[in-house]
C-alpha positions as CSV (number, residue, x, y, z in Angstrom):
1,M,33.7,-0.8,-7.0
2,K,34.6,0.7,-10.6
3,T,37.1,2.8,-12.8
4,P,33.9,4.9,-13.4
5,D,33.6,5.3,-10.0
6,V,36.9,6.2,-8.6
7,K,37.5,8.5,-11.5
8,S,34.2,10.6,-10.7
9,A,35.8,10.5,-7.1
10,L,39.0,12.3,-8.4
11,R,37.1,14.2,-10.4
12,M,35.4,15.6,-7.0
13,R,38.8,15.8,-5.5
14,F,40.7,17.0,-7.7
15,C,38.5,20.0,-8.6
16,S,38.8,23.8,-9.9
17,P,39.9,26.4,-9.2
18,E,42.9,24.4,-7.7
19,W,42.8,21.8,-10.3
20,A,42.6,21.1,-13.8
21,I,42.1,17.1,-14.8
22,F,42.3,15.2,-17.7
23,F,41.3,11.2,-17.7
24,E,43.3,8.6,-20.2
25,V,46.2,11.1,-21.0
26,A,49.0,9.7,-23.2
27,D,52.6,10.9,-23.8
28,G,51.8,12.3,-26.7
29,T,50.2,12.7,-29.5
30,G,49.9,11.3,-33.5
31,M,52.5,8.9,-33.9
32,N,54.2,9.4,-30.6
33,Q,51.9,8.1,-28.1
34,R,52.9,4.9,-26.8
35,R,51.6,5.0,-22.8
36,W,49.0,6.3,-21.1
37,A,48.1,7.3,-17.6
38,D,44.3,6.9,-16.0
39,A,44.9,10.2,-14.9
40,V,46.8,13.9,-14.6
41,A,45.9,16.3,-12.6
42,M,47.7,20.1,-13.0
43,N,48.1,22.3,-9.9
44,M,46.7,25.8,-10.9
45,Y,48.0,27.3,-7.9
46,P,51.5,29.3,-7.9
47,S,51.8,29.0,-4.2
48,R,51.5,25.1,-4.5
49,G,54.2,24.9,-7.0
50,M,51.7,24.0,-10.0
51,E,52.7,20.2,-9.9
52,I,52.0,18.0,-11.7
53,H,50.5,14.4,-10.0
54,G,49.7,11.9,-12.3
55,F,47.3,8.6,-11.8
56,E,47.0,4.8,-12.1
57,I,43.6,3.6,-10.5
58,K,43.3,0.0,-9.9
59,V,39.7,-1.8,-8.2
60,S,40.8,-5.4,-8.4
61,R,43.6,-7.0,-6.6
62,G,44.3,-8.6,-10.1
63,D,45.1,-5.1,-11.5
64,W,47.8,-4.5,-9.2
65,L,49.5,-7.2,-10.1
66,R,49.9,-6.6,-13.5
67,E,51.1,-3.2,-12.5
68,L,53.7,-4.5,-9.9
69,K,54.7,-6.9,-13.1
70,N,55.1,-4.2,-15.2
71,P,56.2,-0.7,-13.6
72,E,57.6,0.9,-17.2
73,K,54.2,0.9,-18.7
74,S,53.7,4.5,-16.5
75,S,57.3,5.5,-17.3
76,T,57.0,7.6,-20.8
77,V,54.0,9.5,-18.4
78,Q,55.7,9.5,-15.0
79,Q,58.3,11.5,-16.3
80,Y,56.5,14.3,-16.7
81,C,54.9,14.6,-13.2
82,D,56.0,15.8,-10.3
83,R,53.8,13.1,-8.3
84,W,52.7,9.5,-8.9
85,W,49.8,8.1,-7.3
86,I,47.8,4.9,-7.1
87,V,44.2,5.4,-6.5
88,A,43.0,2.0,-5.1
89,P,40.3,-0.1,-1.8
90,K,43.4,-0.2,0.3
91,E,42.6,-3.5,1.2
92,L,44.3,-4.3,-2.8
93,I,47.5,-3.5,-1.6
94,K,49.6,-5.4,0.7
95,P,52.2,-4.1,2.6
96,G,55.8,-3.5,1.7
97,E,54.2,-4.0,-2.6
98,L,54.2,-0.1,-2.8
99,P,57.2,1.6,-5.1
100,P,59.3,3.9,-3.5
101,T,58.2,7.0,-6.1
102,W,54.9,5.7,-5.6
103,G,51.6,7.2,-3.5
104,H,49.0,5.5,-2.3
105,Y,45.1,7.3,-2.3
106,D,42.7,5.2,-0.8
107,V,39.1,5.6,-2.3
108,T,36.2,3.7,-0.5
109,P,32.4,2.9,-2.1
110,A,30.9,6.7,-0.8
111,G,33.5,8.2,-3.9
112,I,35.5,9.5,-0.3
113,I,39.3,10.0,-1.5
114,R,41.8,9.8,1.4
115,Q,45.4,9.9,1.3
116,M,47.4,6.6,2.3
117,V,50.7,6.9,1.8
118,A,52.1,11.0,1.1
119,A,53.8,10.3,-3.0
120,P,57.8,11.5,-3.1
121,K,58.2,14.9,-4.6
122,L,60.5,13.4,-8.4
123,E,62.7,14.8,-10.9
124,S,60.1,15.6,-13.6
125,I,61.5,16.7,-17.1
126,S,59.8,19.9,-18.6
127,V,56.4,19.5,-20.1
128,N,56.8,19.4,-24.1
129,K,54.4,21.0,-26.3
130,S,54.0,16.7,-27.9
131,F,52.5,16.3,-23.5
132,M,50.8,19.6,-23.9
133,A,49.2,18.6,-26.2
134,A,47.9,15.3,-25.4
135,M,46.3,16.9,-21.8
136,L,44.5,19.8,-24.0
137,R,42.8,16.8,-25.9
138,R,41.4,15.5,-23.2
139,A,40.5,18.6,-21.3
140,G,37.6,18.9,-24.0
141,G,36.2,15.1,-23.5
142,V,33.4,13.7,-22.0
143,D,33.5,10.3,-19.8
144,E,30.0,9.2,-20.1
145,A,30.9,5.9,-17.9
146,V,32.4,8.9,-15.5
147,V,29.5,10.9,-15.9
148,G,26.8,7.7,-15.6
149,A,28.8,7.0,-12.4
150,A,28.2,10.4,-10.9
151,I,24.3,10.4,-12.0
152,Q,24.1,6.8,-10.1
153,R,26.3,8.2,-7.2
154,E,23.6,10.7,-6.5
155,R,20.4,8.6,-7.9
156,E,21.8,6.6,-4.4
157,I,22.1,9.4,-1.9
158,L,18.2,10.5,-2.5
159,E,17.2,7.4,-2.7
160,E,18.9,6.4,1.1
161,R,17.7,9.8,2.2
162,F,14.5,9.1,0.6
163,Q,14.0,5.6,2.6
164,D,15.4,7.5,5.8
165,R,12.4,9.5,5.6
166,V,10.3,6.6,4.6
167,Q,11.4,5.1,7.5
168,H,11.3,8.1,9.7
169,E,7.2,8.3,9.4
170,I,6.9,4.8,10.3
171,D,8.9,4.8,13.4
172,I,6.8,7.8,14.0
173,R,3.3,5.8,13.1
174,A,3.9,2.9,15.4
175,H,5.1,4.8,18.1
176,K,1.8,6.3,17.9
177,A,-0.2,3.1,17.2
178,N,1.9,0.9,20.2
179,S,0.7,4.2,22.7
180,A,-2.4,3.4,21.5
181,L,-2.5,-0.5,22.0
182,E,-1.1,0.5,25.8
183,K,-3.4,2.8,26.9
184,V,-6.4,0.3,25.2
185,A,-4.8,-2.0,27.9
186,E,-4.6,-0.1,30.8
187,F,-8.9,1.4,30.1
188,E,-9.0,-2.8,29.9
189,R,-6.9,-3.3,33.2
190,E,-8.4,-0.4,35.0
191,T,-11.9,-1.4,33.5
192,G,-12.1,-4.6,33.6
193,L,-13.9,-5.0,30.2
194,S,-12.5,-6.2,26.5
195,L,-13.7,-3.9,24.2
196,N,-12.9,-7.3,22.0
197,G,-16.9,-8.3,22.3
198,Y,-19.3,-8.2,20.0
199,G,-21.7,-4.8,20.7
200,A,-18.8,-3.7,23.6
201,I,-17.5,-0.6,22.4
202,K,-20.9,0.7,21.7
203,E,-22.4,0.3,25.2
204,I,-19.0,1.4,26.9
205,A,-19.1,4.3,24.5
206,D,-23.3,5.0,25.7
207,A,-22.1,4.1,29.6
208,V,-19.9,7.1,29.4
209,R,-22.1,9.5,27.5
210,F,-25.3,9.2,30.2
211,I,-22.1,9.6,33.4
212,R,-20.8,12.6,31.0
213,H,-24.9,13.4,30.9
214,T,-25.2,13.5,34.4
215,G,-22.1,15.7,35.4
216,A,-21.2,13.3,37.5
217,L,-17.4,13.6,36.1
218,G,-16.7,17.5,36.6
219,T,-19.0,17.2,40.8
220,W,-16.5,17.0,43.5
221,R,-15.1,14.0,44.3
222,G,-16.9,12.7,41.1
223,L,-18.8,9.3,41.6
224,E,-17.8,8.6,45.2
225,G,-19.3,13.0,46.0
226,M,-22.2,11.7,44.0
227,A,-22.5,7.8,46.0
228,L,-22.7,10.3,49.3
229,E,-24.7,13.3,48.4
230,A,-27.7,10.7,47.3
231,E,-27.6,8.9,50.7
232,K,-28.3,12.2,52.8
233,F,-31.2,12.7,50.5
234,A,-32.5,9.0,51.0
235,A,-32.1,9.8,54.6
236,K,-33.7,13.3,54.6
237,V,-37.0,11.5,53.3
238,R,-36.8,8.7,55.5
239,E,-36.7,10.8,58.4
240,F,-39.5,13.1,56.8
241,T,-41.5,10.1,55.7
242,S,-41.2,8.5,59.2
243,S,-42.3,11.6,61.0
244,N,-45.2,11.9,58.8
245,T,-47.1,8.8,59.3
246,A,-47.4,9.0,62.4
247,P,-50.7,6.6,63.9
248,A,-53.6,9.8,64.6
249,N,-55.5,9.8,67.7
250,N,-58.5,7.9,67.4
251,G,-61.0,11.1,69.2
252,D,-60.3,13.6,66.8
253,L,-61.2,11.2,64.4
254,I,-64.5,13.0,62.9
255,N,-67.5,10.6,61.5
256,T,-68.5,12.3,58.8
257,E,-70.9,9.2,57.6
258,G,-74.5,11.3,58.6
259,E,-73.6,13.8,56.8
């Protein structure tokens, strides 16, 4: 992760109307500036005590270790805060490394912030005009990197959704194609015919059209029924022809040659 990604996640987590958040906040203005906090958020609800929370952002193990070696770096801003947090991927901080006055927020690549260790309540001093001016100065600032990170994240979400839709359509079409192939294979098994031969499809189509034209498929028992009816008809024809071809009586013959 990059620092703008974490800032974007903080902006979504500590948002209005409950929170006002500021980034790169100094401990004063003008010549009074000595130290900076990566972020400061103030709660707007009296029921929550209108607490001020300070944040240090770390995205690498090396950054975190340097922070531990220089604890006074944040002290001038921390004195105005009711709680102090480190915001970093959970794997950067080893057990026992977190200072007792700090809390820890884990941040995931998806931009989700989760509390790992609660920050204790600190004995803060009253906010003076110099520190208030430092926060208000940052209130109107636009962090282009944060905006860029938010845009990139939205682009990634849209891309994921698009890819999901494409994959869904591919799955549907693949299912239809597989189903068609299975039906072709079943047809070839049942008929003993192959659709791969030259002219095979036309011949099969002609045969099907002929059978449909005869109406065989719509008769009782289909082709088998037609065969039975044909056999009955043939038997009657043979019976009729055999009864009408019996030898005639010679005495009944009429000689017409002299006429």
